[in-house]
Backbone as CSV, one residue per row, in Angstrom:
resi,resn,N_x,N_y,N_z,CA_x,CA_y,CA_z,C_x,C_y,C_z
1,MET,90.351,82.888,107.506,91.714,83.215,107.166,92.401,83.735,108.371
2,ILE,93.510,83.089,108.817,94.153,83.431,110.052,95.609,83.797,109.822
3,LEU,96.019,84.863,110.434,97.427,85.337,110.249,98.363,84.340,111.009
4,LEU,99.333,83.870,110.290,100.269,82.901,110.899,101.314,83.622,111.787
5,ASN,101.697,82.995,112.853,102.655,83.602,113.773,104.120,83.473,113.354
6,GLU,104.347,82.600,112.315,105.701,82.411,111.846,105.701,82.297,110.323
7,ALA,106.738,82.607,109.652,106.805,82.534,108.186,107.476,81.265,107.710
8,ALA,107.697,80.290,108.635,108.448,79.083,108.288,107.795,78.313,107.169
9,ARG,106.481,78.315,107.042,105.837,77.563,105.990,106.095,78.159,104.598
10,GLY,106.626,79.299,104.545,106.943,79.879,103.220,108.391,79.729,102.825
11,ALA,109.181,79.077,103.674,110.641,78.934,103.393,110.931,78.220,102.091
12,TRP,110.109,77.221,101.762,110.421,76.455,100.595,110.311,77.317,99.293
13,ILE,109.324,78.197,99.257,109.162,79.017,98.042,110.204,80.137,98.025
14,VAL,110.620,80.657,99.184,111.647,81.671,99.248,112.958,81.129,98.614
15,GLU,113.226,79.849,98.851,114.435,79.234,98.279,114.359,79.210,96.728
16,ARG,113.146,79.341,96.170,113.005,79.353,94.706,112.875,80.746,94.161
17,ALA,112.998,81.766,94.948,112.766,83.159,94.495,113.683,83.499,93.336
18,GLY,113.116,84.037,92.290,113.920,84.475,91.136,114.197,85.951,91.137
19,ARG,114.733,86.418,90.071,115.108,87.857,89.895,113.857,88.702,89.831
20,TRP,114.018,89.974,90.235,112.937,90.952,90.206,112.452,91.087,88.770
21,ALA,111.120,91.263,88.608,110.504,91.514,87.311,110.656,90.339,86.390
22,THR,110.727,89.140,86.880,110.720,87.928,86.117,109.566,87.028,86.635
23,VAL,109.256,85.996,85.819,108.226,85.043,86.295,108.634,84.405,87.616
24,GLY,109.900,83.972,87.688,110.441,83.404,88.942,110.435,84.380,90.079
25,GLY,110.563,85.652,89.762,110.470,86.689,90.823,109.110,86.899,91.385
26,VAL,108.107,86.367,90.693,106.699,86.466,91.106,106.215,85.210,91.767
27,GLY,106.470,84.040,91.089,105.934,82.788,91.577,106.938,81.739,91.899
28,GLY,108.241,82.077,91.854,109.257,81.102,92.156,109.737,80.376,90.921
29,THR,110.956,79.857,91.015,111.603,79.180,89.917,111.510,77.666,90.044
30,GLY,111.815,76.947,88.981,111.944,75.497,89.042,110.700,74.662,88.853
31,PHE,109.566,75.290,88.495,108.344,74.520,88.309,108.283,73.982,86.853
32,GLU,107.562,72.910,86.615,107.481,72.335,85.304,106.734,73.213,84.328
33,ALA,105.759,73.949,84.788,104.940,74.811,83.920,104.414,75.975,84.715
34,TYR,104.074,76.999,83.973,103.501,78.215,84.578,102.264,78.621,83.756
35,ALA,101.311,79.155,84.433,100.064,79.678,83.789,99.999,81.133,83.886
36,ARG,99.728,81.781,82.754,99.601,83.250,82.752,98.121,83.610,82.732
37,LEU,97.709,84.489,83.638,96.301,84.882,83.709,96.191,86.307,83.285
38,LEU,95.423,86.556,82.192,95.160,87.884,81.714,93.845,88.413,82.329
39,HIS,94.018,89.328,83.249,92.895,89.791,84.050,91.855,90.454,83.169
40,PRO,90.597,90.023,83.229,89.535,90.738,82.460,89.471,92.213,82.847
41,VAL,89.065,93.025,81.927,88.962,94.485,82.149,87.523,94.927,82.168
42,ASP,87.259,95.975,82.931,85.915,96.541,82.986,85.592,97.236,81.668
43,ALA,84.382,96.951,81.143,83.918,97.579,79.893,82.618,98.292,80.109
44,HIS,82.463,99.492,79.572,81.267,100.285,79.714,80.778,100.767,78.313
45,ARG,79.455,100.903,78.200,78.934,101.489,76.982,78.110,102.663,77.355
46,THR,78.371,103.818,76.708,77.593,105.061,76.934,76.655,105.250,75.732
47,ASP,75.551,105.952,75.978,74.567,106.268,74.953,74.470,107.795,74.874
48,PRO,74.838,108.375,73.758,74.803,109.880,73.646,73.408,110.449,73.860
49,ASN,72.403,109.598,73.716,71.055,110.081,73.925,70.541,109.930,75.359
50,THR,71.392,109.330,76.197,71.051,109.192,77.585,72.096,109.972,78.435
51,VAL,71.661,111.092,79.015,72.618,111.982,79.652,72.197,112.227,81.115
52,ASP,73.138,112.652,81.915,72.813,113.005,83.330,72.384,114.451,83.403
53,GLU,72.221,114.973,84.621,71.680,116.294,84.792,72.594,117.370,84.294
54,TRP,73.851,117.029,84.038,74.815,118.042,83.503,75.029,117.859,81.986
55,GLY,74.282,116.921,81.404,74.365,116.725,79.957,75.426,115.775,79.486
56,ASN,76.019,115.061,80.432,77.079,114.082,80.100,76.504,112.724,79.832
57,PRO,76.964,111.978,78.795,76.438,110.660,78.518,76.709,109.751,79.685
58,VAL,75.747,108.850,79.976,75.883,107.945,81.136,76.055,106.530,80.652
59,ASP,76.641,105.686,81.506,76.793,104.325,81.190,75.424,103.610,81.137
60,VAL,75.180,102.865,80.044,73.923,102.152,79.961,74.198,100.625,79.985
61,GLU,75.445,100.231,79.859,75.822,98.810,79.986,77.173,98.732,80.649
62,HIS,77.329,97.659,81.467,78.645,97.401,82.094,78.894,95.929,82.103
63,THR,80.074,95.542,81.735,80.433,94.099,81.790,81.942,94.015,81.930
64,ARG,82.500,92.822,81.704,83.899,92.653,81.757,84.358,91.932,80.450
65,TRP,85.450,92.372,79.894,85.928,91.785,78.660,87.264,91.074,78.880
66,ARG,87.437,90.017,78.074,88.771,89.450,77.962,89.664,90.307,77.060
67,TRP,90.916,90.111,77.182,91.846,90.882,76.374,91.592,90.593,74.868
68,ALA,91.147,89.367,74.592,90.906,89.017,73.209,89.930,89.909,72.497
69,GLU,88.885,90.382,73.272,87.886,91.314,72.684,88.520,92.649,72.329
70,VAL,89.416,93.119,73.216,90.104,94.427,72.929,91.031,94.218,71.716
71,ALA,91.782,93.096,71.692,92.648,92.841,70.551,91.867,92.781,69.266
72,HIS,90.718,92.157,69.242,89.923,92.032,68.049,89.434,93.377,67.579
73,ARG,89.011,94.251,68.484,88.509,95.544,68.165,89.645,96.454,67.577
74,ASN,90.875,96.166,68.020,92.010,96.991,67.548,92.841,96.312,66.469
75,ASP,92.294,95.222,65.925,92.979,94.480,64.841,94.365,94.006,65.301
76,ARG,94.425,93.524,66.523,95.656,92.929,67.031,95.541,91.436,67.207
77,VAL,96.649,90.732,67.249,96.659,89.267,67.291,97.039,88.827,68.744
78,MET,96.224,87.954,69.294,96.564,87.397,70.596,97.664,86.272,70.471
79,HIS,98.563,86.221,71.384,99.605,85.218,71.415,100.096,85.083,72.857
80,PRO,100.916,84.053,73.142,101.288,83.791,74.554,102.033,84.958,75.251
81,LEU,102.690,85.797,74.465,103.440,86.893,75.129,102.761,88.259,74.939
82,VAL,101.450,88.234,74.671,100.705,89.443,74.440,100.916,90.436,75.586
83,GLN,100.937,91.711,75.249,101.139,92.806,76.213,99.964,93.773,76.073
84,TRP,99.419,94.169,77.234,98.242,95.068,77.227,98.539,96.372,76.506
85,TRP,99.771,96.967,76.709,100.045,98.264,76.112,100.144,98.164,74.595
86,ARG,100.469,96.955,74.094,100.576,96.772,72.626,99.173,96.662,71.994
87,ILE,98.305,95.891,72.639,96.955,95.732,72.011,96.082,96.934,72.145
88,THR,96.529,97.934,72.991,95.773,99.191,73.147,96.520,100.407,72.656
89,ASP,97.624,100.185,71.851,98.376,101.301,71.329,98.842,102.225,72.444
90,ASP,99.574,101.664,73.430,100.002,102.477,74.593,98.811,103.089,75.340
91,GLU,97.709,102.286,75.345,96.493,102.682,75.988,95.835,103.902,75.366
92,GLU,96.163,104.197,74.139,95.500,105.283,73.413,94.177,104.814,72.815
93,THR,94.029,103.513,72.552,92.844,103.018,71.902,92.065,102.102,72.895
94,ARG,91.288,102.755,73.718,90.483,102.001,74.685,88.992,102.389,74.633
95,SER,88.613,103.084,73.531,87.212,103.412,73.342,86.921,103.339,71.814
96,TRP,85.604,103.099,71.442,85.258,102.859,70.076,83.977,103.542,69.736
97,PRO,83.726,103.737,68.425,82.573,104.536,67.975,81.215,104.000,68.416
98,ASP,81.126,102.709,68.763,79.814,102.191,69.223,79.529,102.503,70.657
99,GLY,80.350,103.297,71.326,80.073,103.722,72.681,80.788,102.936,73.761
100,TRP,81.406,101.821,73.331,82.102,100.986,74.337,83.477,101.499,74.631
101,SER,83.917,101.329,75.845,85.236,101.705,76.281,85.656,100.790,77.448
102,VAL,86.936,100.644,77.625,87.449,99.790,78.701,88.400,100.567,79.587
103,GLY,88.527,100.110,80.818,89.461,100.655,81.764,90.804,100.052,81.566
104,GLN,91.719,100.350,82.476,93.080,99.828,82.418,93.052,98.394,83.015
105,SER,94.070,97.605,82.585,94.266,96.287,83.183,94.817,96.495,84.602
106,ASP,94.267,95.761,85.571,94.695,95.918,86.963,95.899,95.082,87.250
107,ASP,97.090,95.731,87.262,98.325,95.045,87.650,98.347,94.766,89.135
108,GLY,98.687,93.543,89.470,98.834,93.252,90.911,97.550,92.986,91.658
109,TRP,96.446,92.896,90.912,95.125,92.665,91.593,94.431,91.515,90.870
110,PHE,93.976,90.553,91.665,93.224,89.388,91.078,91.875,89.388,91.712
111,ASP,90.838,89.643,90.921,89.463,89.746,91.443,89.069,88.462,92.149
112,PRO,88.529,88.602,93.348,88.085,87.393,94.111,87.093,86.539,93.338
113,GLU,86.296,87.120,92.450,85.361,86.328,91.679,86.106,85.471,90.624
114,ASP,87.162,86.013,90.098,87.989,85.207,89.176,88.724,84.087,89.930
115,LEU,89.207,84.438,91.150,89.903,83.432,91.958,88.924,82.300,92.329
116,ALA,87.665,82.645,92.623,86.674,81.618,92.960,86.474,80.591,91.862
117,ILE,86.480,81.109,90.574,86.356,80.186,89.430,87.602,79.354,89.314
118,LEU,88.776,79.953,89.581,90.043,79.223,89.426,90.145,78.102,90.464
119,THR,89.521,78.264,91.610,89.643,77.213,92.629,89.162,75.806,92.120
120,MET,88.210,75.852,91.175,87.740,74.573,90.641,88.882,73.790,89.941
121,HIS,89.750,74.546,89.300,90.905,73.881,88.602,92.021,73.594,89.630
122,LEU,92.202,74.466,90.598,93.286,74.284,91.572,93.059,73.099,92.483
123,ARG,91.794,72.742,92.683,91.479,71.622,93.579,92.109,70.333,93.099
124,ALA,92.119,70.197,91.738,92.699,68.981,91.154,94.199,68.940,91.192
125,ALA,94.820,70.092,91.539,96.255,70.215,91.521,96.917,70.176,92.926
126,THR,96.107,69.970,93.944,96.655,69.921,95.308,96.120,68.746,96.079
127,GLN,96.912,68.232,96.979,96.502,67.143,97.848,96.020,67.696,99.168
128,THR,96.116,68.974,99.406,95.662,69.563,100.689,94.823,70.768,100.448
129,PRO,93.665,70.596,99.821,92.789,71.748,99.443,92.257,72.511,100.647
130,GLU,92.251,71.909,101.820,91.749,72.610,103.006,92.909,73.116,103.900
131,ASP,94.102,73.046,103.417,95.266,73.479,104.181,96.192,74.275,103.270
132,LEU,95.844,75.503,103.017,96.627,76.401,102.160,97.293,77.489,102.940
133,VAL,98.351,78.057,102.352,99.014,79.190,102.906,98.921,80.303,101.871
134,ILE,98.409,81.491,102.288,98.221,82.614,101.395,99.181,83.706,101.733
135,GLY,99.833,84.318,100.746,100.728,85.413,101.014,100.121,86.743,100.611
136,ALA,100.204,87.735,101.417,99.632,89.062,101.121,100.774,90.096,101.297
137,TRP,101.053,90.821,100.208,102.135,91.806,100.233,101.841,92.895,101.294
138,GLU,102.886,93.225,102.046,102.697,94.228,103.118,102.288,95.578,102.581
139,GLY,102.517,95.784,101.294,102.185,97.068,100.692,100.662,97.315,100.605
140,THR,99.871,96.228,100.784,98.444,96.387,100.805,97.952,96.765,102.234
141,GLY,98.834,96.760,103.196,98.448,97.097,104.528,99.073,96.252,105.589
142,ASN,99.172,96.786,106.784,99.713,96.068,107.916,98.754,96.149,109.109
143,PRO,98.819,95.170,110.009,98.031,95.258,111.206,98.502,96.458,112.064
144,PRO,97.627,97.035,112.843,98.001,98.228,113.604,99.252,98.015,114.476
145,TRP,99.375,96.898,115.063,100.514,96.667,115.986,101.888,96.671,115.232
146,ALA,101.845,96.566,113.886,103.086,96.533,113.154,103.407,97.820,112.480
147,GLU,102.592,98.828,112.614,102.821,100.151,111.956,103.847,100.919,112.691
148,GLY,104.532,101.788,111.940,105.492,102.684,112.557,106.731,102.017,113.150
149,GLY,107.052,100.805,112.658,108.233,100.146,113.109,108.081,99.428,114.451
150,ARG,106.875,99.374,114.947,106.634,98.729,116.260,106.662,97.215,116.098
151,ASN,107.026,96.538,117.236,107.091,95.080,117.282,107.951,94.520,116.167
152,ALA,109.116,95.073,116.023,110.042,94.691,114.896,110.387,93.217,114.971
153,LEU,110.655,92.685,116.149,111.027,91.287,116.251,109.917,90.350,115.793
154,ALA,108.700,90.654,116.233,107.577,89.797,115.822,107.342,89.934,114.329
155,ARG,107.492,91.132,113.826,107.296,91.338,112.392,108.349,90.559,111.582
156,ALA,109.585,90.560,112.037,110.590,89.830,111.307,110.348,88.322,111.349
157,ARG,109.743,87.866,112.433,109.476,86.420,112.528,108.271,86.001,111.670
158,MET,107.328,86.876,111.549,106.053,86.541,110.926,106.023,86.804,109.446
159,GLN,106.835,87.737,108.958,106.814,88.032,107.552,107.716,87.085,106.718
160,MET,107.207,86.774,105.556,108.026,86.010,104.565,108.794,87.030,103.737
161,HIS,110.098,86.924,103.763,110.923,87.943,103.092,111.184,87.584,101.645
162,TRP,110.229,87.959,100.777,110.356,87.786,99.343,111.118,88.974,98.766
163,PRO,111.954,88.778,97.769,112.705,89.938,97.219,111.822,91.115,96.807
164,GLY,111.966,92.221,97.470,111.198,93.404,97.152,109.756,93.375,97.547
165,ARG,109.286,92.306,98.188,107.885,92.181,98.464,107.707,91.332,99.738
166,ASP,107.954,91.877,100.914,107.705,91.126,102.109,106.235,90.795,102.262
167,MET,105.944,89.581,102.715,104.590,89.089,102.765,104.124,88.719,104.126
168,TRP,102.857,88.952,104.462,102.191,88.357,105.624,101.614,87.009,105.167
169,LEU,101.696,85.976,105.949,101.186,84.653,105.548,99.932,84.336,106.392
170,PHE,98.984,83.672,105.726,97.691,83.355,106.320,97.345,81.924,106.008
171,SER,96.685,81.279,106.916,96.129,79.937,106.606,94.762,80.090,106.005
172,SER,94.478,79.262,104.993,93.197,79.368,104.323,92.858,77.993,103.700
173,SER,91.890,77.967,102.817,91.487,76.735,102.131,90.831,77.078,100.837
174,LEU,90.792,76.105,99.956,90.076,76.354,98.693,88.577,76.600,98.898
175,GLY,88.056,75.975,99.940,86.623,76.156,100.272,86.346,77.666,100.607
176,GLU,87.250,78.276,101.317,87.120,79.692,101.685,87.293,80.531,100.440
177,LEU,88.269,80.250,99.616,88.527,81.060,98.427,87.485,80.937,97.356
178,ALA,86.731,79.831,97.376,85.694,79.581,96.412,84.529,80.522,96.640
179,ASP,84.447,81.173,97.787,83.402,82.178,98.069,84.039,83.550,97.854
180,PRO,83.663,84.241,96.777,84.294,85.541,96.508,84.105,86.632,97.567
181,THR,83.246,86.401,98.489,83.006,87.422,99.555,84.048,87.360,100.636
182,TRP,84.973,86.357,100.550,85.984,86.231,101.614,86.795,87.551,101.808
183,ALA,87.056,88.223,100.692,87.900,89.422,100.782,87.199,90.513,101.589
184,HIS,85.874,90.573,101.504,85.149,91.611,102.227,84.947,91.185,103.714
185,ARG,84.779,89.879,103.909,84.566,89.381,105.251,85.834,89.331,106.073
186,THR,86.955,89.067,105.423,88.195,88.864,106.148,89.116,90.074,106.125
187,ALA,89.347,90.655,104.917,90.290,91.774,104.785,91.508,91.496,105.638
188,PRO,92.230,90.433,105.395,93.273,89.974,106.311,94.313,91.057,106.655
189,CYS,94.337,91.346,107.916,95.313,92.253,108.570,95.221,93.707,108.053
190,LEU,94.361,93.943,107.052,94.289,95.306,106.505,93.325,96.207,107.340
191,ASP,92.411,95.545,108.018,91.412,96.329,108.788,91.682,96.257,110.262
192,GLY,92.826,95.775,110.662,93.128,95.683,112.067,92.560,94.472,112.730
193,SER,92.027,93.533,111.965,91.413,92.341,112.569,92.449,91.351,113.107
194,ALA,93.721,91.493,112.629,94.763,90.570,113.107,95.219,90.988,114.499
195,ALA,95.236,90.094,115.402,95.626,90.433,116.770,97.094,90.638,116.873
196,ALA,97.479,91.409,117.884,98.942,91.658,118.122,99.560,90.360,118.618
197,PRO,100.845,90.155,118.283,101.543,88.935,118.698,101.713,88.955,120.207
198,THR,101.743,87.785,120.788,101.963,87.636,122.228,103.397,87.146,122.447
199,ARG,103.933,87.518,123.595,105.303,87.033,123.919,105.252,85.548,124.263
200,ARG,106.296,84.882,123.780,106.332,83.425,124.072,107.051,83.189,125.412
201,ARG,106.512,82.302,126.167,107.175,81.934,127.405,108.234,80.889,127.103
202,PRO,109.403,81.046,127.708,110.459,80.029,127.456,110.045,78.696,127.938
203,THR,110.344,77.672,127.140,110.007,76.313,127.526,111.069,75.737,128.486
204,ARG,110.650,74.923,129.395,111.629,74.303,130.342,112.288,73.113,129.680
205,PRO,113.538,72.866,129.948,114.211,71.731,129.318,113.692,70.445,129.932
């Protein structure tokens, strides 16, 4: 995954940017169809007979649940517009008498393992599986050379200016994303691995 020196490849989707807090404001407007992904939640089971050195019950099982499991346990109905806070009673009902409990739904985070599974379906939907452009919100981190307002001109050239969410763009491929360890190996621009931009020499006419 390589940081792109210009944001020009993202211009087409910026032209489709919708209003804030809408589907179009997240993925762009004008597409024939949209898919909603309900992120699985972490689920833990504690055993009151298994305690730590301080007498607190410890987790004896850990897995991930779909929202449908939580809805079933809370006697809620799944539907296309389902909302996490509704199936959990404003997050008041996230634990049950059998020892199972779930964490919060992770807004704004898509687990690399889930993305790896999704790539199998995405491959059939693109003609350039080995030539992808990935956008990473600057709120997740910036390369050291861009911190504190430094290199403003380079930053303006390299970032894709999405409404309320400026993005760094990276080249990638479905092959890379199919391996869930890419996030740990690459950590694009968040760990300082992205090099500082170089000045361009003017071209002769």
